[in-house]
N, C-alpha and C positions, 0 to 999 in steps of 0.2 A: 702547378703542383694543386695536390687535391686540396678542396676547401670544405671546413664544415661551418653549420651558421654560427653568427656571431653571437658571444654570451650575451645572455638576458639582462639588460642592463637594470631592470627593476630588482631583479634577486640578485644583483651583484655585493651586497652588503656582506653577506655569508662567507662567499669565497674570498673576499679583500680579507676579511677579517681573520680566516683560516691562513692567507698568505704572509698577514702581519706575523702569525705565533710561529711561523712552521721554522724559525729561526731559533725559537725560545725552546723549543722540543729537539733541538739538538740535531734537525736535519738539513739537508741543503734545499735551496730552491728545486734545483733540478728532481730531487728524489720527491719533494710535493708534489711537483708539477705532474710527474710520471704515476703519482698515485691517485690521483685525481680519478673518480668515478667515469669510465669509457675512453680513458687515455690509455688503453691497451695497447694503441697502435703506436705508441711512443717506444723508445728506449732510453735510459740514460746516456748521454752522450758525457764523455769522459772532459773535466774540467781542462786539461792541458789541452784538449783538442780544439776545445772554445777559444782556448784562451791564443791558439796560433792565428795570427790576422791575417794569414792566407788563406784558411779555409774559411775566413767571414767576408772576403772579398766582394764589394758590389751590395751587401746586404743594406747599408746603410741608405743606401736611394728608397731600397724597398719598405724599411722602417719609418723612416721621416727622421724629424727633429729629436723623437725621443730615443734615438738608437742608442746613446751612451749609456743613457740612466736606465733602458732596458738592459743591456748588456751587464751593467754593474748590478742590477737586482739578479739576475740570472746566476752570477758568479759569485753573489753573495756578499760583493764590494759594497752594498747597500740596503740598508733595512727599510721596508714600507712603514712610514710614519703613522702614528695614531690620525684619524681623522678628526679635526677640532671645529670645522666650518662645510657647509655645503660645499663650497669651490674648493678647499683640499680632497674632500672626498672624490670631485669628479676628477681633478688631476690626479687622484691615487688610481682611481680606475682606468684613465688613459693610459697610465704609465704600466699598469698590470696587462691592459691587451696590447699593449707593443710588444712587453715581454712574450706573451704568448705568441703573437704573430713571430716575432724574432726566433723564439726557440723552434718553432714549427719548421723556417725557413732553414736554420741548421740542422735541424734532424733530418732533414730532406737531402742534405748535402751529405750528412755523416754515414747515412744508410747505404751508401755508394760504394764507401771505403771498406777494406778488406774487413776492420774490427767492427764496424757497422753493420755488415753484413753477416759476419758471425753473431752480433747480437740478436738481429732479426729472425734470423735462421733458429736460434733458439727458443725463440718467443713462436715460432711457426711450427717446431716440433712438440711444444706443451700445447699446441692449440690455443693461444693466448688471444691470436686474434679473432677467434671464434672457429665455427663448424658450418658447413654447408647444410642449408636445410632440407636439401634434396633428399627424399627418402634412398634412392638408389647412389648416393653418394658415401651412404656407410658412415656419416659425421666426419668426413673428410675434413682436416682442416684447412683452412683459405688463408690468405695473404691480403696484406692491403694493396689498394693500385690507386695510381693518381693517372687521370685521365687529360691532363695538361700539366705542362711545367710552369705554367703562369699563376701567379697569384691571384686568388680571387676569382678563379673562371670556374671550377669545377668542385662538386663535392666528391670525399672520399669514397670509394667502392671497395668492395670485397671480389676477390678473384679465386674461384675453386678449380686447382689442378686437376681435378677427376671428369667433372664434366664441362669443364673449360668454359664455365659462364661468369660476366660480370654481372654482379648484384649489388643493389643500393644497401648503404649501412643506416641504418635505424636506431640509433641510440636512444635510449630513455629521455625524457625531456627532464633533465636535472641542469641547473644552471653551470655553467662554466664547465659542462661536462664534454660536448662535442670538439671531435679535435679541430683546434683552432686555425681557421686560414689554410694553413696547409703542413702536412706532415710527410709525405711520402712523394715521389715521383714517377715519372712513367717508365723508369728502368728498373725500379728497385725490384718490382717482381720479378723479372728476368735474372736479376742477381740472386734471390734467395733459392730460383728453380736451379740455377747453375750451379749454385753450392751444394743443393741437395745431390746432383748428380756425379759431383766430384768427388764425393765420399764414398 
């Protein structure tokens, strides 16, 4: 699965503070996560899809001992507490990173089902993934591409259907802004293209 660089721990305070306040603003954790700058590769996975344990089979081993807490955070069953000490701040950061990884893994599976492909197709047609920088591609919308289905192996790439070139994705250096750990798979690009042809 495609991977982005880990969030900058030295700048984590602002993002974690934002995560603590998202529920007070009336939004869900998933909506907050997908609204983070440079998270345009992500779609909002429906709550009922995440709550189906069949869809999450095997992910506990990938996330580790914080799996249950991370899942509760994603489903808004747990709110991130205010940090009162250095140790609690570190624990809060670890939990948030686990939630980022878990949501990325969930998203990589979701975009392979019908509803997920439709969501990604809508983002593609609106060029939310970006456009090809090559002149002769005439601002062709691109799609995200994972070069590996293994966690923490590859950075996420973008693919242009016009020139058929795989290019690197270089988001601006904003803390917690890169696609965390994984968000797409090696087959999602083909699914989006097939959906386009089927219409």
